[in-house]
N, C-alpha and C positions, 0 to 999 in steps of 0.2 A: 504494501499499499504505498509505504513512504516513497518507494522508487518509482511509482507511479506520480505522485508529488511531483517529483524533483523532474523527473521527463517531461510535466505538465509546465513547470516553471520551466525551464529552458527551454522548453520549444514557443511558451510566451514570450520569453525575452528573445530568443533567434527570431520570431515571425517580426515584433515591435519595432528589431534594428530595420529588417529586411524594409517594414513599411516606411520607416525614414526613413532611409535610404534611397529609397525610391523616391518619396516626394522630393528629398531635396534633388535628385536627378533630375526631375523633372521639373522644379523650377529653375535651377541651373540652363536648362536646355531651351526654358521659357524667354531667358533674359537673354540667352546668345541670339536664339529667334527674333527677338523686338531691334536686338542691336542691328541685324542686319537687313530689317524692316528700314532704319533709319537707313542703314547704306544702301542701300537701296534710292531712296529718294535724294542723296546727296550725290548719288552717280548721277540721274536724274536732270540737277542741278548742275552740275559739273560739265553734264553734256550740253546743255542750255549756254552758255557762257560763249563759249567761241563762234555759235552763232550771230549772239548779240554784238561780240566784241566786232565782228566782220561788217556788220549791217551800222554801226556807229561808226566804222572806222575813215570810209570817206567822209563823213560828217566833220570829222570831228581832229581835222588835219592840223591843228596847231596842240591839240588837246591828248598829243603821245604817255606821257609821264601816265597820264590815265589810266589809258587804257594797260601799260604794261603792267599798273599794279595790280589791274582786276588781275592778269595773267599768273604773275606771280604766286597769287594770292588763291587762285585757283586750283595753281601746283602745289601750293606748299597743304592745300587743303585734300586734296586728293594723295598724299602722302602719310598722313595723319594716320594715326592708327591708334584706339581706343580709345573711351568718353573724353577723357580732359585734354589730350592734344586735338582730337577731334572738333571740341569746343571752343578751342582757342585756336584756331585755324580757319573753322567759320565762321565765326565772331570778325574776324582779318577781312573774309573772302565779303560777308556781309558790309562791313566799312568801303572796301575798294568798289563796293557793287553802289551804295548810299554818294558815295564820291563820283561814280560814272553818273548816275540820272541826276544829282545836281549838274554837273554839267549839262548834261544835254539838254537843262533846260536854258539854256542858252542856244540853242541853236533849233529855231521853228519850224525847218523842215523836216529833220531830225525827229522833234513833238511829232510830227504829219505822219511822218512814215507809220504805215500797215505795217510794215515787217518787226519794228521795236515794239510798234503797242500790241502785236499779236505775243510777241517772245517776252514782254511784260506781265505780260496774261498769262503767261504758260508760267517765267520764274514766281509769279505772286501764289499762283497754285500750288506750286511746289515746296513756297515756302511754309504753306499753311499744312499741308501735307507733314514735312520736316516734323512742324510744332506738333501735330499728332502723334507723328510715330516718338518724338522724343518723350513726351507725357505716358505714354503707353510702356516706355522702356523703363522711365523712372516710377512706374507705378507698380512695374516688373521684380525690378529691382528693391522697391522698397518690401515688396513680400520675399522675394527671396531673402533680402538679409535678414528680415525677421524669423525665420525660419532659421536661420545660420546663428542668430545671435540670442535663440530666449530655449529655454528646456524644454524638453530631453531630447532636439532637434541640435541644440549646441553643441551636445557629448559625440553622437554619431559624426557630425560635422568638422570638427576638431580632428576624429579621429581621422576619416578618411579627406583629408583637406581638402576641406568645402571652403573656399575663405570669402569675403563679406565683397559685394563689387559696389565699385563708385557710379556715383550720378553721373547724368548731363547735366553739366549746371551754365547756367549762363553770367557771366559774370554782368554787377548791378549798372553799367554803361549802357548794357546794351537791353535793361527791360524797358527802357523810355519807346512808345508808339514813337516811330516815323514816318510819314506817310507822305509817297511820292508820287507824281500824275504827272505823262510826258503827254498830256493830252492838251 
C-alpha cells in the first residue's frame, strides 16, 4: 500500500513537471512567433522605403543628405536583431522618414504625386500593423515572463534554462504623435 502511494506521488510530480515544462515551451514558442510577426511587418516597411526614396529622388535633387539618412537608417534597421536593438534602429528609421516627409512639404509637385501618396498610405498602414504586432509581442512576453518568474513554474523554468524575455520598448521621445500629410 505504501509503495502504491509513493508511486502515485512520483507519477503526480513527474506529470506536473511535464505539464509545466510543456506550458513553458508553448509560451516560448508564442513569444518567438509574435517576434516573427513584427519581423514580417518590418520587412514590408523596409521594402517600401527604397520605392519611396526612388520616387522622391527626382524631385528632391538638393536634399541628398535626407535621402542618404533614410537609406542608411533602413540598412541599420535591417541588420538589427532582438527587440532592444531593433527598437533603437527602427526608431532611427522613423526619425529619418519624418525628416524626409518634412522636407517633402517644400515640394508641391512631390506632394501631388500619386505614387508618393500611395507609398505614404502603404507606410502608414504598415506602421499600424507594426504597432499592433509590437503590442501583441509585449502581451505574449508579459505572459511568458510571468510564468518564468512565478512559482511553481519558476522552478521548472530555472532547471530547464527558460529565461525572461525583453519587451519591445519605445523611447519617451518617440511616444509623441506626429502627423505628416503630403497632400
